[in-house]
C-alpha positions in Angstrom: 75.2 177.5 81.5 78.0 175.3 82.5 77.9 171.8 84.0 80.5 170.9 86.7 81.8 167.6 88.0 84.3 167.4 90.9 86.8 164.7 91.5 89.9 164.0 93.6 88.4 163.8 97.1 89.1 161.0 99.5 90.7 160.1 102.8 94.0 161.6 103.8 96.1 161.8 106.9 96.7 165.2 108.6 99.6 166.9 106.9 99.0 165.2 103.6 97.8 166.6 100.3 95.0 166.3 97.8 94.2 167.9 94.5 90.6 168.5 93.6 89.6 168.9 90.0 86.4 170.4 88.5 85.7 169.6 84.9 83.4 171.9 83.1 81.3 171.5 80.0 79.3 174.2 78.3 79.8 177.3 76.3 82.5 179.8 76.9 84.2 178.4 80.0 86.7 181.3 80.0 83.8 183.8 80.7 83.2 182.2 84.1 84.7 183.0 87.4 85.3 179.8 89.4 85.1 179.2 93.1 85.4 176.4 95.6 83.2 176.2 98.7 82.9 173.6 101.4 80.5 172.4 104.0 81.7 170.7 107.1 79.5 168.5 109.4 77.3 170.7 111.4 78.5 173.9 109.7 77.1 176.2 107.0 78.7 176.2 103.6 81.6 178.6 103.4 83.8 180.2 100.8 87.2 178.6 100.3 88.8 180.1 97.1 88.0 181.8 93.8 89.8 182.7 90.6 89.0 185.1 87.9 88.5 184.2 84.2 92.1 184.8 83.2 93.7 183.8 86.5 94.7 187.4 87.2 93.1 187.4 90.6 92.8 184.7 93.3 91.1 184.9 96.6 91.2 182.6 99.7 89.5 182.4 103.0 92.0 183.1 105.8 92.0 179.6 107.2 93.5 178.1 104.0 95.9 180.8 103.0 99.4 179.4 102.4 98.1 175.9 102.3 95.6 175.8 99.3 96.2 177.0 95.8 93.4 177.5 93.2 94.3 177.4 89.5 92.6 176.9 86.2 93.4 175.7 82.7 90.9 177.2 80.3 92.2 175.1 77.4 91.1 172.0 79.4 88.0 173.6 80.9 89.2 172.6 84.4 89.7 174.3 87.7 91.9 172.8 90.4 92.3 173.1 94.2 95.6 172.0 95.4 95.4 171.3 99.2 98.5 170.9 101.2 99.2 170.5 104.9 95.7 169.3 105.4 94.1 169.5 108.8 91.2 167.6 110.3 89.2 170.9 110.3 89.4 170.8 106.5 87.1 167.8 106.5 84.1 168.7 104.4 82.2 168.2 101.2 83.9 170.5 98.6 81.8 172.1 95.9 83.0 173.7 92.7 81.0 176.7 91.5 80.9 178.9 88.3 79.6 182.4 87.9 79.2 184.4 84.8 81.7 187.3 85.0 79.1 189.6 83.4 77.0 189.3 86.6 80.0 189.5 88.9 81.5 192.9 88.2 82.9 193.5 91.7 85.6 191.8 93.7 83.3 191.0 96.6 81.0 189.1 94.3 83.5 186.2 94.4 82.9 185.5 98.1 79.1 185.0 98.1 77.6 181.6 97.1 74.5 183.4 95.8 76.6 185.0 93.1 77.4 181.7 91.4 75.0 180.2 88.8 76.3 176.6 88.5 77.3 174.0 91.1 78.8 170.6 91.1 77.5 167.9 93.3 80.5 167.9 95.6 83.3 165.6 96.6 84.1 164.4 100.1 87.4 165.3 101.7 88.2 163.5 105.0 91.3 164.3 107.0 92.3 162.0 109.8 94.6 162.8 112.7 
C-alpha cells in the first residue's frame, strides 16, 4: 500500500503553467507505476498521464501531449505533472494514482483507473481565460 497527497493546484490564467506534486509514503515506492487522472465539471474522470517505475515509459492523453510532462523522483518518493500552456478545458480536479507493477504487466493497464490501487484526494486546477 502507498498513501498519496497531491499539491500544487490553484488558479492560473490561460497560457500559464502549474506543477503538481504527489508525495507518496509506504513501502517500495519504486515498485509502483504512477498516473494522473482528472475530473472536470460535468465530466467523467479521465486518464491524463502515466509513468513506469523507472521512468522508462511515459504515456499521455492526446489532449495534453506537448503541453504536460510527467516525471518521478524515486529518491524523493514523488511524482510530478508539469502543465504548460494551460487552457480553460484543463480545469478539473487532478488525482494522483499508484498501481503495483506486479498487477499491471501490460502497457494498456496504465490507462484504466480500475488498474490503480491507491489514490490521492485530488487538487483543484482552475484555468481562467
